[in-house]
N, C-alpha and C positions, 0 to 999 in steps of 0.2 A: 307358547308359541312353538309350533313345530320347527324342526331343523330347516325345512324347506322355507317356512315363513321367516325364520331367523336370517337365513342367507339372502332372501327377498328384501327383508327390512335393511340388511347391511347395504345392499345395493342401492336402495332407495334413500339411504341416509348418508349424510356427509360425514366423512371421517373428521373427528374433532380432535383438538389438543387437549390434553388434561390427564387427570388421574382420577381412580376410583380405588380407594384403599380400604380394607376392612377385615373382618373375620366371618367365617362361615362354620357355625357350630352344629354338629349333629347332636340333638338332644337325647337321643335313644342310647347312644354308646359313648357319650362324653368325649367327643373327638372334635377338635378345632382345626381349621384349615385357614392360613392367611389367604386373603383375596387381594391381589394386586392387578387390575385390568392392564392387559398388554394394548388393547385397542378400545377407544372409547367413540361411540357414534351418538349424534344428535340429529334429529330430522330437521327439515327446513322451517317448520313452523316452531320449533324449539320446545316440542311438547314431549316427544319420545326420547328417552336416554338409555343407552345401553353400554354396559361395560363387559369386556370379554378377556378371559385369562386362559391361556393354555398351559397345561401342566402335564408332562409325560404323555402327550397324545390325547389328554382329556381336555375337553372344552367346558369351562364354567362360565356362565353369563348371569349378570344381575341386570334387570331392566325395570323400569317404571314410566309411566306416562302422566304428564301434568295436564290438568283440566284446562289450562291456559298457559301458554309460553311465557307470559309476563306476570306470573304470580309474585306478589311482593314478598319480602323477607317474613318469615314467621314460621309457626308450626302447623303442620296439616296432618289429620288422622285419616286412616283408611280403616274401614270403609268410610267413604265421604265423597263429596263432589270434586275436590280439587286435585286428587291423586288417584290413580287407577292402574289396572293392568300390571301389578308388581309381582315379580317372580324371580326365582333362582332356577337355572336350568343346567343340567349335566349331560354332556354327551360323550360317551365312551366309544371308541371304534368297535364295530361289530355288534353293538347293542342298541336297543331303541332309546331315544332321548328320554330323559327324566325331567319333568316339569313340575316344580313345586311352587304353587300359587301362594300369595300371602292371604292368611287369615285375618291379620290385623297389622298395622304398621303406623309408624310416625316418622314423617319427613320434616326435616328442619332445613328451610332455605335461608342461608346467612346473606347471600347476595345474588341478584338476578337482573342484569341490566341489558341494554341495547347493543352492546359490543358485538356478538352476544356472549355473555359471561354468566354462568350460574355456579354457586358453590353451596354445600351444605352437607347434611348426613341423612342417613336413612336406616332405620331399623325395623325389621319385620320378622314375624314367626309365620312359618309355612304350614300348609295343610299337611297331613300325613299321606305319604305315598309309599306303598309297599313297605310299611313299617318304619319308614324314615321320616323324621320331622326336624326341620332346621330352624335356627335363629340366625338371620343375616344381619350383621352390623356393619354398614358401610360408615366408617368413622369420619371419612373425609371424601368429597367429591369436589373437584374443581375442573370445569369444562369451558373451553372457549371454542366457539365454532357453532 
């Protein structure tokens, strides 16, 4: 998702309450970064979820789309029909955005109800872009709104 699309998505998505916490590991240079989302967004259909972390002027985003906003608790594999558009994005001032799309992923939904509230975890490996390949482990997300 381009920076423009990301900004457009944020404008069209409700700011939600919640957390998205995990680790982003660069598999080529054995480097890990803690990911704690400063902002969490969920669209009005409850299908698109976005967590954004700002660190030293660099924006890190993790996002995914559910095939259905009311998916029951369980494990879902990507590629598959129930979860799509999974990515990790990094934007540094003065540089083009870097988008790392998931090659494979596992989403676990622990709870998803009509409050609206969703919780779970997400683990995915990204495609290689400019010699970088990441594993993203969102160990916990809990979102209300």
